[in-house]
C-alpha positions, 0 to 999 in steps of 0.5 A: 549427876548429870541433868537429863534434857527431856525432850519437848515434842512438837505440837500441833493445833486441830482446827476447830470444826463446827459441825452443823445440826442433822436437821438444819443440813436436811432441811437446806437441802430441801429447801434448795431441792423444793425451789423452782424458778425458771433458771433451775428448770434449765438446768435441771432439763440440759443435765438430763438431756445434755444433748440440749447443751452440746448440739447447738455448739456442734462444729458441723465441718470439723466433726460431721465427716468423722461421724457419719463414718463410724455411724455407718460403720457401727450401723453395718456392724450392729445389722448382723450382730442385732439379728445374731444375738438374739439367739443368745437371748431367746428370742426372735431377730426381729426384736434385737433390731428395735433394741439396737434402734431405740438403744441409739436414739435414747442415748444420743439424747441422754448420755455424757460421753461421746464415744460409747456404743449403747446397745445389744452385748453378748453377755446381756443377751445371755443372760437376758436368755438364760431368764427367757427361757426358764421362763418358758421351760416353767410355762410348759414350752418345748424349748427345742428350736423347731417345737418337736419333742425332745429325745431320749438322749437329751437331759432336761428335755421338757416334759411334754411337747410343745404340739398336742393333737396340732394344737400350739401351745399358749399362755395366757397373759395380759387377757390375751393366748401368748404363744412361743414367740410372743411370751419370750419377748413379754419375758424379755420385755418385763426383765428389762423394764426391772432393770431400767427400773433398778438403774434409775432407782441406783442413779436417783438414790447415788448407789453408783457405788455399788460398782465398786465392789466388781474389781477389774480382775473378777470382771474380767473373769466373769466376762471370760466365763460368760463367753465360755458359756456362750460359745457352748451355748452356740456349738450345737448350731455350728453342728445343726444339732436341734437340743434345748437349751440346758435349764439350770447349774452346770450348763456348760458341762450338761450342753457339751454332754447333750452335744458329744451324746447327739454328734451322730444327727449332726447337720453336714450341711450346718457344718460346713457352712459353718467351718467356711463361715469361721474361717472367713470371719477369722481371716478378717479379724486378723487382716485386720489387726495386722493392717490396722494402720494401713486400714482407713475403716474396718473391715465389714466382714461380718455383713459380707458374710451375711450377704454370702450366706443368705445368698447361699442359703436361698438360691440353694434352698439349704433348708428345704434340701437339707435340713439347716436351720434359717432365720425364719421371716422378719417382717418390716416396720414397727409393731405397736407399743404394748405395756410391759406385763406386770404379771410377770415381773414378781418371778423376775425381781430377783433375776434383774438384779444381776443385769440392772449391775452388770450393765451399768457397771460396763457402761460407766467404766467405759464412758469415764475410760474413754472420756480421759484417752479423748479429754473431756469428763463425763456425768456417772450419775446421768450414764446410769440415768441414760442406760436406765431409760435406755432399757425402760422406754425400749421395754415399751417397744418389745426390746431386750437389755442393753449396755455399752459394748466394749468392741463398738465403741473402740471401733467408733474411736478409732473410726474418728467419732466425735459426738453421739451424732454417730449414734443417730447415725446408726440408729437410722441405717438400723431404721433402713434393715427395718422398713426396707431390708429385713425379709431379706434375711428369712433365708439365712441360716443360725449357723451364720449367725453362732457363728459370728457370736463365736467369732465376737468371743475372741477377745474375752478368750484371749484373756486366758493367754493373760493368766500367767501375767496376772499370777506373776503381777499379784496372785490376789487377782489371779486367783480371782480371776480364777474362781469367778471364770470357773464358777460363771462357766461351770456353775452359772452366769448369774452364781458366777458373779455372786461368787465373784464378788464374795471370794473378792472381798473375802480376799480383800478380808484375808489381806487384812487379816494376814497384814504385812509386819515389820521393826523399824530402824534408823537410817543414820544421821536422819529423822527416817524410820523403815523396815528392817528387813527390807532396806540396809544399813538401819539400825534399831534405836536402842531399847526401843522396839519400833513396830509397823501394821500395815492395814486398818485395825478393827475386829477382824483382824485384832487377834492377827494385830496381837500375835504379830506383836507379841511375835515380833517384840518378843514378849508377850506381858500376860506371859511374862507377867505369869513368869514373874509370879511363878519366879516370886512364888519359888523365890518365897518358897525358898526363903521361907525354907530357909528361914525354917533350916535358921530356927527363924521363929517368926516365918516373915518373908517379904519378898517383892516381884521378881523384876526380869531385865527386857531387852526393850523399856518402850514399843513404840506403834507406828500407826502411817501405815493404819487408815481406820481403826474400830471401836475394837482396834480402839480397845486393843491398843488401850489394853495394850499399854495397861497390859505392858504397864504391868510388865514396865514397858511403855507404849506410844503411838507415832504418826496417827492420821486423824481419824484414828485420834478422833477415834482414839479421843472418843474411846477416852485412850488419852484419858480424861478431856485427854491428859496424857496426850502429849506423852503417849501421842507422837507425830513421828517415830523419831519423836515418839523415840527420842520422848522415850529414851528421855523418860527412860534416862530420868527414871532411872536417874532418879532410882540411882539417887533412891539407892544413893 
């Protein structure tokens, strides 16, 4: 007999890692955290206010021109947008200017990004407006713009007019009688305070990981669906219709129904103005995009439209002559600060959560994106603190929720912005308007503001063109985008966000439950094993099945793993064992009949379990694509080894990472003191195959010796 050479697998010795006791770790961290010294205080203050670090190093000659140019341009863009987005937020125009002013100042002091523009954002304004209108509706305020009773052709009209016997409807708040405008900004300020508190708490508790559940396709779909909602909400201003904003689900459907039901009441003056303004704004945007390489600064199209429309409305007396809705009186200066109403906050606790998550997710992602583009780093946790305080502090000054805005950030980057000095200059531009120019916008028509909002949505609405490319690149991402966009547009913005998050998670779970599996073959004269279905010129190892499962193995996909394995190797151990037992029983019965026929008096028949020759003697599980397993996954491996052992098939593991090995050791997969580790676990597939063949050859050799 030829001597069988046994393959000895290479030995890799794990490093011994001693974990410190949890109590001692907590004690050291508490001691480090409670230690107070001058360098620590200085480090904490400079970390909390990054401006203290970079401002003394400011290169005046190199940076000042770019910061000045971008700051002035952003300020010019901010003014009309600040007034316009108040239509979305359901508050007076002055509060948009306050929000833009304070947010820029605070982010200048606390932000770590050099390019991010923080302030009013259409999506945040819409979400604030949803809450404001809902609470005003519940408080009994008439949601019509001009406080007139709703007509019979309008769904969801407020029951009870705002005017009762000539007396305005008011609500008592903080000991004072609060009218419509007062109550709306009180709701927005209380909501903004809660949003800021949530964001600061998330920063302190290091909960920034929450944003990882907001995938890029989901955020794109959410922004597109919200943009369609914004377009729908603003459409009534283009036509000059006096209909209230719908409360509840299905805003898009109900609002369009109301618009078409009341289309005969459209204001011709507003319609003509809207047509002209949209034509000018779109033309300006197209020229800007086509000649952006030649134009050193963006065209101030919004400011030109606002100025021209205001002059036309003022001298044409469009409000008195044609009934066109105008912005109304915008006061100069600042309103005294006021503590947000804590009485309103219990009703707003849940409403503030999606705003807090979306606000910090957009801010952190934009700051990291532009930091990478321009070659510097940001601190995500400090960004969360900064945006949190950009909401907490302004809430005392009659402001609403803010966030980083992509369009304005891109303008800052393209116009030579170097530091957050540009934000300070933008705030000064807004301050000039607040102190001197605000009253001049009295005659500005609301339809003009709606045009500015709608044209600013072009980028988000153009995402529809990207759907085929998304679908081709990844069907999963395409489906997530479509579901999130549809839910946001057709149900509600808040539910659309929840649907998007949960559907994204379901898609991930579905992918793990339907993971790719494959049988592997060996490339000639190499130790490389790859998928037999994907690559040519591979040869399956003789009498060994090498199986790869490309997903984590845990409780949710355990059954999928087993079904895939049984199907791939063609043998299910329980069924094979059942077949053998049936064959054994049949053999016993036949032997018994033969013995009776031959007149055997003892009737004693000795039969063993019928052995059926299988095409393989070993299954090697390539675990290189299994990142982790849980206790269910470990039990599944244990079950496989014992079940296949009953039909004389060995199961070996190869290419396991250390986390999988640790889980198997904790579950005593390798027996007591890991005594079977060397015969069950291998560092490469090839080593496992060689070991399987040598062990099988040795067993066959022993069997032949016994027969001889």
